[in-house]
C-alpha positions as a Markdown table, in Angstrom:
| # | Residue | x | y | z |
|---|---|---|---|---|
| 1 | Met | -22.9 | -10.5 | -7.4 |
| 2 | Lys | -21.8 | -10.5 | -10.9 |
| 3 | Glu | -18.8 | -12.8 | -11.6 |
| 4 | Phe | -16.0 | -12.5 | -14.2 |
| 5 | Val | -13.8 | -15.6 | -14.6 |
| 6 | Asn | -10.7 | -16.0 | -16.8 |
| 7 | Gln | -11.3 | -12.7 | -18.7 |
| 8 | Glu | -8.8 | -10.2 | -19.9 |
| 9 | Phe | -9.5 | -6.4 | -19.7 |
| 10 | Lys | -7.2 | -4.4 | -21.9 |
| 11 | Met | -7.0 | -0.7 | -22.5 |
| 12 | Met | -9.9 | 0.2 | -20.3 |
| 13 | Phe | -9.8 | 3.8 | -18.9 |
| 14 | Asp | -11.9 | 5.6 | -16.2 |
| 15 | Asp | -11.4 | 9.3 | -15.7 |
| 16 | Gly | -13.4 | 9.4 | -12.4 |
| 17 | Gly | -17.0 | 9.3 | -11.2 |
| 18 | Ala | -17.5 | 5.6 | -11.8 |
| 19 | Ile | -19.2 | 3.3 | -9.2 |
| 20 | Leu | -18.2 | -0.4 | -9.3 |
| 21 | Ser | -20.0 | -2.7 | -6.9 |
| 22 | Asp | -20.9 | -6.2 | -6.1 |
| 23 | Leu | -18.4 | -7.8 | -8.4 |
| 24 | Ile | -16.3 | -10.9 | -8.3 |
| 25 | Phe | -13.2 | -11.4 | -10.4 |
| 26 | Lys | -11.4 | -14.7 | -10.6 |
| 27 | Asn | -8.3 | -15.5 | -12.7 |
| 28 | Cys | -8.6 | -12.3 | -14.6 |
| 29 | Ile | -6.0 | -10.0 | -16.4 |
| 30 | Phe | -5.8 | -6.3 | -16.4 |
| 31 | Asp | -3.5 | -5.0 | -19.1 |
| 32 | Asn | -2.8 | -1.2 | -19.6 |
| 33 | Cys | -5.9 | -0.1 | -17.7 |
| 34 | Ala | -6.5 | 3.0 | -15.7 |
| 35 | Leu | -8.9 | 3.6 | -12.7 |
| 36 | Ser | -10.1 | 6.9 | -11.5 |
| 37 | Ile | -7.6 | 9.2 | -13.2 |
| 38 | Ser | -9.2 | 12.3 | -11.8 |
| 39 | Lys | -7.8 | 15.7 | -10.8 |
| 40 | Asn | -11.1 | 16.7 | -9.2 |
| 41 | Pro | -11.6 | 15.4 | -5.5 |
| 42 | Ser | -15.3 | 15.5 | -6.0 |
| 43 | Asn | -15.2 | 13.3 | -8.9 |
| 44 | Ile | -13.3 | 10.1 | -7.9 |
| 45 | Ser | -14.5 | 6.6 | -8.5 |
| 46 | Lys | -15.6 | 4.2 | -5.9 |
| 47 | Ile | -15.1 | 0.3 | -5.7 |
| 48 | Lys | -17.3 | -1.3 | -3.2 |
| 49 | Asn | -18.1 | -4.9 | -2.1 |
| 50 | Val | -15.7 | -6.5 | -4.6 |
| 51 | Ile | -13.8 | -9.8 | -4.4 |
| 52 | Ala | -10.7 | -10.3 | -6.6 |
| 53 | Glu | -8.9 | -13.6 | -6.6 |
| 54 | Asn | -5.8 | -14.6 | -8.5 |
| 55 | Leu | -5.6 | -11.5 | -10.7 |
| 56 | Ser | -2.6 | -10.4 | -12.9 |
| 57 | Val | -2.0 | -6.7 | -13.4 |
| 58 | Ser | 0.4 | -5.2 | -16.0 |
| 59 | Ser | 1.1 | -1.4 | -16.6 |
| 60 | Cys | -2.0 | -0.2 | -14.8 |
| 61 | Asn | -2.6 | 3.2 | -13.2 |
| 62 | Ile | -4.8 | 3.8 | -10.2 |
| 63 | Gly | -5.6 | 7.3 | -9.2 |
| 64 | Pro | -7.5 | 8.7 | -6.2 |
| 65 | Cys | -10.3 | 6.1 | -5.7 |
| 66 | Ile | -12.5 | 5.0 | -2.8 |
| 67 | Phe | -12.1 | 1.2 | -2.0 |
| 68 | Glu | -14.7 | -0.2 | 0.5 |
| 69 | Asp | -15.2 | -3.8 | 1.6 |
| 70 | Val | -12.8 | -5.2 | -0.9 |
| 71 | Leu | -11.0 | -8.5 | -0.7 |
| 72 | Ile | -7.9 | -9.1 | -2.9 |
| 73 | Glu | -6.3 | -12.5 | -2.7 |
| 74 | Asn | -3.2 | -13.3 | -4.7 |
| 75 | Leu | -2.1 | -10.5 | -7.0 |
| 76 | Arg | 0.4 | -11.0 | -9.7 |
| 77 | Ile | 1.9 | -7.7 | -10.6 |
| 78 | Asn | 4.2 | -6.8 | -13.6 |
| 79 | Glu | 6.9 | -4.6 | -12.1 |
| 80 | Ile | 5.0 | -2.5 | -9.7 |
| 81 | Leu | 1.4 | -1.4 | -8.9 |
| 82 | Ile | 0.9 | 2.2 | -7.5 |
| 83 | Phe | -2.1 | 3.5 | -5.8 |
| 84 | His | -2.1 | 7.3 | -5.9 |
| 85 | Ser | -3.9 | 9.0 | -2.9 |
| 86 | Pro | -6.5 | 6.2 | -2.5 |
| 87 | Leu | -9.1 | 5.9 | 0.2 |
| 88 | Phe | -9.4 | 2.5 | 1.9 |
| 89 | Lys | -12.1 | 1.2 | 4.3 |
| 90 | Asn | -12.3 | -2.5 | 5.1 |
| 91 | Val | -9.9 | -3.6 | 2.4 |
| 92 | Lys | -8.1 | -6.8 | 2.9 |
| 93 | Leu | -5.0 | -8.1 | 1.0 |
| 94 | Ser | -4.1 | -11.8 | 1.4 |
| 95 | Gly | -1.9 | -14.5 | -0.2 |
| 96 | Asn | 0.9 | -13.5 | -2.5 |
| 97 | Ile | 1.1 | -9.9 | -3.6 |
| 98 | Gly | 3.7 | -8.4 | -5.9 |
| 99 | Asn | 5.3 | -5.0 | -5.5 |
| 100 | Leu | 2.7 | -2.7 | -4.2 |
| 101 | Lys | 3.2 | 1.1 | -3.5 |
| 102 | Ile | 0.5 | 3.4 | -1.9 |
| 103 | Asn | 1.3 | 7.0 | -2.4 |
| 104 | Ser | -0.3 | 10.1 | -0.7 |
| 105 | Ala | 0.4 | 12.1 | -3.8 |
| 106 | Val | -1.8 | 12.4 | -6.8 |
| 107 | Phe | 0.5 | 11.5 | -9.8 |
| 108 | Ser | -1.2 | 13.8 | -12.3 |
| 109 | Ile | -1.1 | 17.0 | -10.2 |
| 110 | Tyr | 2.6 | 17.2 | -9.2 |
| 111 | Asp | 2.7 | 20.8 | -10.5 |
| 112 | Arg | -0.6 | 21.8 | -8.5 |
| 113 | Pro | 0.1 | 21.9 | -4.8 |
| 114 | Asp | -3.3 | 23.5 | -4.3 |
| 115 | Leu | -5.1 | 20.5 | -5.7 |
| 116 | Gln | -2.9 | 18.2 | -3.8 |
| 117 | Asn | -3.8 | 20.1 | -0.6 |
| 118 | Cys | -7.5 | 19.4 | -1.5 |
| 119 | Phe | -6.9 | 15.7 | -1.9 |
| 120 | Asn | -4.9 | 15.6 | 1.4 |
| 121 | Glu | -7.9 | 17.2 | 3.2 |
| 122 | Leu | -10.3 | 14.7 | 1.6 |
| 123 | Arg | -8.0 | 11.8 | 2.6 |
| 124 | Asn | -7.5 | 13.1 | 6.2 |
| 125 | Asn | -11.2 | 13.7 | 6.8 |
| 126 | Tyr | -12.1 | 10.3 | 5.4 |
| 127 | Tyr | -9.8 | 8.4 | 7.7 |
| 128 | Lys | -11.2 | 10.1 | 10.8 |
| 129 | Asn | -14.3 | 8.0 | 10.7 |
| 130 | Ile | -13.2 | 4.4 | 9.9 |
| 131 | Glu | -12.1 | 1.6 | 12.2 |
| 132 | Tyr | -9.5 | 0.3 | 9.8 |
| 133 | Ala | -8.3 | 0.9 | 6.3 |
| 134 | Leu | -6.2 | -2.0 | 5.3 |
| 135 | Asp | -5.8 | -5.5 | 6.5 |
| 136 | Ile | -2.5 | -7.0 | 5.4 |
| 137 | Ser | -2.0 | -9.5 | 8.1 |
| 138 | Glu | -2.4 | -12.5 | 5.8 |
| 139 | Ala | -0.4 | -11.1 | 2.9 |
| 140 | Lys | 3.0 | -12.0 | 1.7 |
| 141 | Phe | 4.6 | -9.2 | -0.5 |
| 142 | Leu | 7.5 | -8.8 | -2.8 |
| 143 | Ser | 7.6 | -5.3 | -1.6 |
| 144 | Phe | 5.1 | -3.0 | 0.3 |
| 145 | Asp | 5.5 | 0.8 | 0.6 |
| 146 | Cys | 2.5 | 2.7 | 2.1 |
| 147 | Asn | 2.3 | 6.5 | 2.7 |
| 148 | Gly | -0.6 | 8.6 | 3.6 |
| 149 | Ile | -2.4 | 6.2 | 5.8 |
| 150 | Ser | -1.9 | 6.1 | 9.5 |
| 151 | Ser | -0.2 | 2.8 | 10.6 |
| 152 | Asp | -2.8 | 2.4 | 13.4 |
| 153 | Leu | -5.4 | 2.0 | 10.7 |
| 154 | Ile | -3.6 | -1.0 | 9.2 |
| 155 | Lys | -4.1 | -4.5 | 10.5 |
| 156 | Arg | -0.7 | -6.3 | 10.3 |
| 157 | Asn | 1.1 | -9.5 | 11.1 |
| 158 | Lys | 3.1 | -8.4 | 14.1 |
| 159 | Asp | 5.8 | -11.1 | 13.5 |
| 160 | Ser | 6.8 | -9.7 | 10.0 |
| 161 | Gln | 5.1 | -6.3 | 9.7 |
| 162 | Phe | 6.2 | -3.5 | 12.0 |
| 163 | Ile | 5.4 | 0.1 | 12.8 |
| 164 | Ile | 8.1 | 2.7 | 12.9 |
| 165 | Arg | 7.4 | 6.2 | 14.4 |
| 166 | Lys | 9.5 | 9.3 | 14.3 |
| 167 | Lys | 9.0 | 9.8 | 18.0 |
| 168 | Asn | 11.1 | 6.6 | 18.6 |
| 169 | Ile | 13.9 | 7.6 | 16.3 |
| 170 | Ser | 14.8 | 11.1 | 15.0 |
| 171 | Asn | 18.1 | 10.5 | 13.5 |
| 172 | Ile | 19.7 | 7.8 | 11.4 |
| 173 | Asp | 22.8 | 8.2 | 13.6 |
| 174 | Arg | 21.0 | 6.0 | 16.1 |
| 175 | Leu | 21.8 | 3.0 | 14.0 |
| 176 | Asn | 25.5 | 2.4 | 14.0 |
| 177 | Lys | 27.8 | 1.4 | 11.2 |
| 178 | Glu | 27.6 | -2.3 | 12.2 |
| 179 | Phe | 23.8 | -2.3 | 11.8 |
| 180 | Ala | 24.1 | -0.6 | 8.3 |
| 181 | Ile | 26.5 | -3.3 | 7.2 |
| 182 | Ala | 24.6 | -6.3 | 8.6 |
| 183 | Tyr | 21.1 | -5.0 | 7.4 |
| 184 | Pro | 21.6 | -2.6 | 4.5 |
| 185 | Asp | 18.1 | -3.0 | 3.3 |
| 186 | Val | 16.6 | -2.2 | 6.6 |
| 187 | Phe | 19.0 | 0.8 | 7.1 |
| 188 | Phe | 17.8 | 2.1 | 3.8 |
| 189 | Met | 14.2 | 1.7 | 4.7 |
| 190 | Val | 14.6 | 3.6 | 8.0 |
| 191 | Lys | 16.7 | 6.4 | 6.2 |
| 192 | Met | 14.0 | 6.8 | 3.5 |
| 193 | Phe | 11.3 | 7.0 | 6.3 |
| 194 | Leu | 13.2 | 9.7 | 8.2 |
| 195 | Asp | 13.7 | 11.7 | 5.1 |
| 196 | Ser | 10.0 | 11.7 | 4.4 |
| 197 | Pro | 7.3 | 13.9 | 5.9 |
| 198 | His | 5.4 | 11.0 | 7.4 |
| 199 | Leu | 5.2 | 10.4 | 11.2 |
| 200 | Asp | 4.8 | 6.7 | 11.1 |
| 201 | Lys | 5.1 | 3.8 | 8.6 |
| 202 | Val | 4.6 | 0.1 | 8.3 |
| 203 | Leu | 7.8 | -1.7 | 7.4 |
| 204 | Val | 7.2 | -5.1 | 5.9 |
| 205 | Ala | 9.5 | -8.1 | 5.5 |
| 206 | Pro | 9.0 | -9.3 | 1.8 |
| 207 | Leu | 7.8 | -12.9 | 2.5 |
| 208 | Ala | 6.9 | -13.6 | -1.1 |
| 209 | Lys | 10.7 | -13.5 | -1.9 |
| 210 | Pro | 12.9 | -16.5 | -1.4 |
| 211 | Thr | 14.0 | -17.2 | 2.2 |
| 212 | Lys | 17.5 | -15.9 | 1.5 |
| 213 | Lys | 16.2 | -12.6 | 0.4 |
| 214 | Tyr | 13.6 | -11.9 | 3.1 |
| 215 | Lys | 15.3 | -13.4 | 6.1 |
| 216 | Pro | 18.0 | -10.7 | 6.5 |
| 217 | Ile | 15.3 | -8.0 | 6.3 |
| 218 | Leu | 13.2 | -9.8 | 8.8 |
| 219 | Glu | 16.2 | -10.1 | 11.1 |
| 220 | Gly | 16.9 | -6.4 | 10.7 |
| 221 | Leu | 13.3 | -5.5 | 11.5 |
| 222 | Thr | 13.4 | -7.6 | 14.6 |
| 223 | Arg | 16.6 | -6.0 | 15.7 |
| 224 | Leu | 14.9 | -2.6 | 15.4 |
| 225 | Gln | 12.2 | -4.0 | 17.7 |
| 226 | Glu | 14.8 | -5.0 | 20.3 |
| 227 | Leu | 16.2 | -1.5 | 20.1 |
| 228 | Gly | 12.8 | 0.1 | 20.7 |
| 229 | Ile | 12.7 | 1.7 | 17.3 |
| 230 | Val | 9.6 | -0.2 | 16.1 |
| 231 | Asp | 6.5 | -1.0 | 18.0 |
| 232 | Glu | 6.9 | -4.0 | 20.4 |
| 233 | Asp | 3.4 | -5.3 | 19.6 |
């Protein structure tokens, strides 16, 4: 495997079709880079058998891309890193991870529902044939928001990462005013989920934040579990 250590990658762009495999990145910086910025479902890039340790990412874009057999440990993110309609297989995130968002939508085709439907079909077919997509059980996030991947394909820490399903809560009114006052962040998370088209979602306590920040969220999520709104296991 080719190894990159203490290197900076700046203003590097990929518009799809690239294959990057058998690579190790340690203590590297990615600044204003773009990966797989493609509008063509048949021309997306693939990242396979890659280890990334202690990376820093700033102002980077990740379009629809295949990630297989990838390990990411400790990821410093400037503001937020968004994956747009990615395909994950055997991808593990561990250690401290910044603000991470996984979208089902492809950012560059908001005005093309026909193309979005093609990417949705690609994603749905891909996930039919894998054991798991993501393993986040050893990750501590500043924030984690994942859409477009079945929660059952995500390995998680069941003490701080919970699955909510619409079959268990159909209306925000099930949470009373006292809950909203005691756990406003969790109340907002549930409301946003109910307003979305998704049937399930992993809700994560942000353990990378100071204890006084994440503790009320963890307590609120645990309360949801007691109410039978999130999965018991």
